[in-house]
N, C-alpha and C positions, 0 to 999 in steps of 0.2 A: 353756925349750924354744924351739927356733928357729921362725921364721915358717913354714918349709916343713912342719914336722910338724903344726903347727896346721891348716894347710889340708888336709893328708892325712887327719887324723882327722875333719874336718867332712865330707869327701867320702865316707869310709867309712860314717859314721853315716847319711847320706842314702840310700846304696845299701841298707843294712840295712832301714831303715824302708820303702822302696819295695817290697823283696822280701816283707816280712811282709804289707803291705797287699794286694799282688797275690794272694798265696796265700789270704788270707781271703776276698777277693771272688770268686775262681774255684774255690773248694773244691767238688769234685764231690759230688753227693748219692748216697748208697749206693743200689744198685739195689733192695734189699729194704726200704728204709725206709718208714715210714707215709706220708710225703709223696708218694713215687713211686706207692704203691698208690692214694692218694687221687686223684692226677692221672689215673692209668689208669682208675679207676672213673668219674671225671667225664666221660671221653671215651666210655665205652661200658661194656658188661657184661663178662662173662667172655670172650666171644668177640669183643669190640670192636664189637658192634652196638648201635644206639640203643634204649634201653629206655623212652623217653618214652611214657606211655600215650596212646591216641588220644583226641581231643577229642569228647565227645558233642554232636552237632548235629542239628537237625531238617532233613530233606531231603524235597523233593517233586520229581516229574518234570515236565517241560514237556509240556503237553497241547495238543491241537488241538481247537478248537471254533469254531462260528459266532459271530462277535463283532459286535454291533450298533454302529453309529457314530452318536453323538449330537452335536448342537450344543446348547449350553446358553445360557440368557439369563435375565434378570430380566423378569418379566411382570406385568401388571396386569389384574385381573379387571374385566370391563365387561359390564353388563347388555345383553342383546340389544336391548331397547327400554326407554327411559326416557321417561315421559310426565308432565308437570306438568298436572294437571287444572284447567282454568279454566272457570267458567260462561260460557255464550254469551249469557246475558241477565242483567240486573241485577235486584236485589230483595233482600228480606229472606230470610236463610237460616233455614229452618224446622227442618231436622234433617239429621244425618249418618247414613247408612245403612251404614257400614262400621266395622270394628274396626281400630285402628292396629296395624300389624305383622302382619296376617293376610292370607291370599290373597283375591283378588277375581277374579270371572269377567268375561269380556267380555260387555257388555250389562247387567251388574248396576247397580242404582241406587245411586249413591254419596251423593247429597245431594238435598234437596228445597227449591226456592225458592218463595216465595209466588206462586201461580199466578193470583190473582184478577184482577189487571189484564189479564193476557194472555187469560184466559177471557172477560172482557168484550169485549175487542177481537175475539176470534173470534166471539162471538155477534153483534156488530154487522156483521161481514162476512157472516155467514150471512143476517142479515135483509136487507141490501142486495141480496144475490143473489136472494132470494125476491121482493123488490119488483120488481127489474128483470125477473125471469122472468115475473111477472104482466103487466107492460107489454108484454113480447115476445109473449105469447100473445094479448093484445088486438090488437096491431098485425098479427099474422098473420091473425086472424079478419077484421079490416077489409079487409085486402088480398084475402082469398079472396072476400068478398062483392063487392068492387069489381071484381074480375076478371070475375065473371058479368055485372054491370051494364055493364061496358065493352064486352062482346061485343054488347050490344043497343044501344049508343050512348048510354047514359044518363050516363056519366062520361067526362070528358075524359082524354086520355092523360097530361096533366100531373099531374092529381090522382092517377092510378094510379101514376105514378113516385114521387110524394111518399109515398104509402102504402108502396110497396115499400122505399124508402130508410129510412123510419121503422122498419119491421120489422128491417132490417139493423142499424140503429143500436142497437136494444134487444138484438139478438143479441150485438153486440160488448160492450155493457155487461154482459150476463150472463157472457160469457167473462172480462171483467176482474174481475167479482165472484168468480168461481170461483178465479182466481189469488190474490185477496185472502184468500179462505177458506183456501187451502192455506198461504199465508204465515203467517196467524194460527195455523194448526194447528202449524206448525213452531216458532213462537215459544213457543206453549203447551207443546210437548213439551220445549223446552229448560229448562223449570223443573224437570225431573227430570234431574239430572246423571248421565250414564251412563258406565261404565268402557269405554274403547276397546280394552283389551287384557286378557288374562289376566296377572296379576302379583301383586306383593306391595305392599300399602299401606304407606306410610311414616307419619311423624308428621303429624297434621293441622296446617294453617296458620291455620285460622279456626274459630271456635266458632259454634254455632247462636245466632241472635238478631241477628247482625251483618248489615249491609247489604253485599252483595257486588256487584262489577261484573265486567265481562268481563276485567279485568286482575288479578283476585284469584285467587291460586293456592290451591286448596282442599287438595290432597294430591298427592304425587308417587308414581307407580306404577313399579315396575321388574319387568321380565320375567326370570325366573331359569331358565326351562326352554324352550329351551337357553340357554347363557350363553357369552360370548366371553372369551378371554384374549388380550390384546394384548402383543406383545413385539418387541424389536428385535435385529438381528444385525449384525455388522460387514459392510461392503460386500464384503470379500474372500470372504465365504461366499455371495454372491448367485448366482453361476454354479452352485455345488454344489446349492443349494436349488432353483433353477429346473430344473436337469437332473433332479433326483430327482422334482420335481412333474410334469414332462412325461412321465415314464414311464407306460405304461398299467398299469392296475390300481387298487388302493385308494389313497385319499389318504394323505398322509404322516401318521404317527401322532405325537401330542403327549401328553406326560405333565406334569402339574402337581405340583411338589414343595413341601413345606413349607420355608420359609426358615430355620428354626431348626436342624432335624436332617436335612433333605433326604430325608425319607421321602415316598413318593407319597401325595398326598391326593386326586387325581382322575386317572383314566386313561381311555383310549378316546377322547381328543380327536382331532380331525382338522384339518389345515391348510386354511383356507378361502380366504384372500386373501394375496397378496404385493403390497405397495404398489407403485405405478407410478413411484416416484421415490426417490432417495437423499437423505437430509438432508445438505446440504453442510456444515452447522455441526458435525455429529457424525460423519459418515462411516458412518452406519448406515441400514438400511431397516426398515420396519415390516412385521409380519405379524399376521394375525388367525387364531386357532384357535377351534374351537367344541366345547363339551362338553355332553353331555346333562344333567349336573348333577341326576340323579334324586334324590339324597339331600341336595341342598343343600350339597355339600362346598365349593363355591366361593361367594364373596360379593362383590357389586360393590364395587370399590375396594380389594380385598385384593391384597397383593403376594405373588407366588409365584415359585419357580424353575421354568423351563420346560426340558424336554428334547424336542428335535425329532429324530426318527429319520429320517436321510437315506439310510442304506444299511446293508448287512450284509456283513461280510467273511467269506467261506467259508473255513474251515480256518485261522483265526488261531492263532498260538502264544501261549499264556497261562500266566503264572506269578503267584504272589502278589506284591503290591506290596512287601511287606517284604523280599523277597529282593534287591531292587535297592539298591545302595549308590552313593554319590556319591564319585568320586575325582578326582584332578587331570586325568585324561584323559577324564572324562565318567562316564557310568553304567557300572557293572559288577556282576557277581554272582560268588559263589564257586561254581564248578562242581566237582562230585565226579567224579573220574576212576576208571578201572577198578581201580587199586591202592589205592583208598580215601584218596587224597590229594586236596587241593584246589588249584585254580588260579584266578587272577583272570581272568574272561572279560568283555571289554568288550561291551556290548549297546546297541542303539538301541531306545528306547521309541516304539511307534507309536500308542499311545492308552491310555485308561483303560477297564477293563472292570468296571463296577459301582463299589463303594466299596473293594474289597479286592484287586483283581487288575489287571494291566496286560497289554497285548498287545506282544509283542516283534517288532520289525521285522527285526532281524538280530543275529547273534551266537550263536544257539542253534538247536537242531533238536528235533524231537519225541523224547521219551524222555530227553533230557539231564536230569541231576539237579542241582538247585541248592539251596543252603543258605538256609533261611528264618529260623532261629533259632540263635544262638550264634556269629555272625560276629565278634564283638569279640575272641574268643580265637584267631582264625585268622590265618595268614599263608600266602603261597604255599608249597606243599609240605607243609603240616601234614597229619598223618594224623588221620582222623576216624572216629568211630563213628556211622554214619548211622542215624537214628531216624525213624520215621513221625510225622506230626503227632499230638500228644497222648501219644506214647510216652515213657517215662522210662528212663534207663539202669538196667541190672540191678544189684542190690546186690552189693558185693564179697564174694568167698568168704573162708572162714577162712584159706586159704593166702595169699591176697593181703593180707589184713590182717596176718598174721604177718610176711610179707616186708616190708611197709611199716614194721612195728614194728622189725624188725632193722636196716633201713636207717637208721631214725631214731636208734637206739642207736649204730650205727657212726659216724654223723655227729657225734654228741656226743663220742665218744672221740677222733675225729680232731681235733675242735676243741680 
C-alpha cells in the first residue's frame, strides 16, 4: 500500500471516531422519559407552581408602650451613720449592756465604767460649794450690820468697803464651786456609756473587767433605717441626670438589684445627692441614693446593681429582644409581609426594656409583625406559617401524609 492510502485511511478513522463521540454527547433526552419528568417535578408541581410547605414560625406584632429609660451602675451600700463608741472617761469596765448584732436605741446604756472615783470627786465639789456658801452668808451678814453702824459713824468707810469686797469674793467662790459641781456631774455621767444613735450593734471590741481609756473602741454602731447606696456614672451622663433632677416633682427613683441574677432586692429609693466634682482619674461622678430599708434588704458594705430612672419615653415601639438578629449591615429582623412571606428589615435599637424586650428607634412601625422563633430556617422571600407565642403547628392530615408517602416512593423509583 502506497503512502497516500495510508494517510487517507487515518483521516477517515479520525472523522468516524469524532462523529460517534459527538452523537453520544449530544443525544437528546426523550420528552416522556423519567428524567424529564423528574426535572419537571423538581421545578414545580403539575401546574409549575412551587409546592414547598410554609415554615412554621412564631410571630408577634410591634406594640407601643411607655418605656422607662434607666442608667445602670455598680453601687455600694453605706450606712446612714456609723459610730465607733469610745468612753469619754477612763476606768475599769464593769459591764456591757447590749447584745452583739442586736438593735440599740438612742440614749440606751451600752456599758458601765467604775464610777467610784468620779463620785468622790463630785462629792468633794459639792462640799466645797457648801463651805463657800456658808462663808458668803457670813460676809453678807457682817456687811449688813456694818452698813447700819456706818450710817451712825461708828465704822469707817474703808472697813465698809473691805466687808463689801469680802462678800463679793465669797460670791465668786460659790459660783466657781457650782461650775466644779457641774463638771463633776458630767464626768460621773460619762461612766455610763450611752448610745448616740438608733442602730445595730456590731461585735464588741473589749470585755468587762478591762481598764478602758478614751481611745478604746467598745463597739461600732451602724444606722440601717434609712440607708444609703453610693454609685458612680460616666461623666457623659452628668447633664442627663442633672436635667432630670432639676425637673419639678418627685425625686429620681432608684432600684437596687442583686448582682447575681439582677432581680430587684430593694425599690423605692430616691436620689439624694449628685457630687460636686468629677473624678479626673476615672471620668466618673458619684451619686448618693437613700432607701427606707424597712425589711433590712440592704446591708452596709454590700455590692448591688443600681438602676436610676431618668426619664420615660411615651409611645415607644417595643419587640422581644430575641427577634433581633445581627447581620453584616447591623441589626435586623424578619418582617412578615401581607402575602405571608418574610423580608429582612434593618432596625435601630434605641434601648433595652426590662430583661426580654428592646425599644426600636427606626425601621418598624406599630402593628408590623416580626419573627421571634424559627429564624434559622428562613431566608428573604420564604413563605411562613405565622403562629402566636406558645402555639404549635397543626398535625398533618391523612391526605397530606399519603401525599408525602407517594412522593417518597416516587423518588425511590426515580433513583
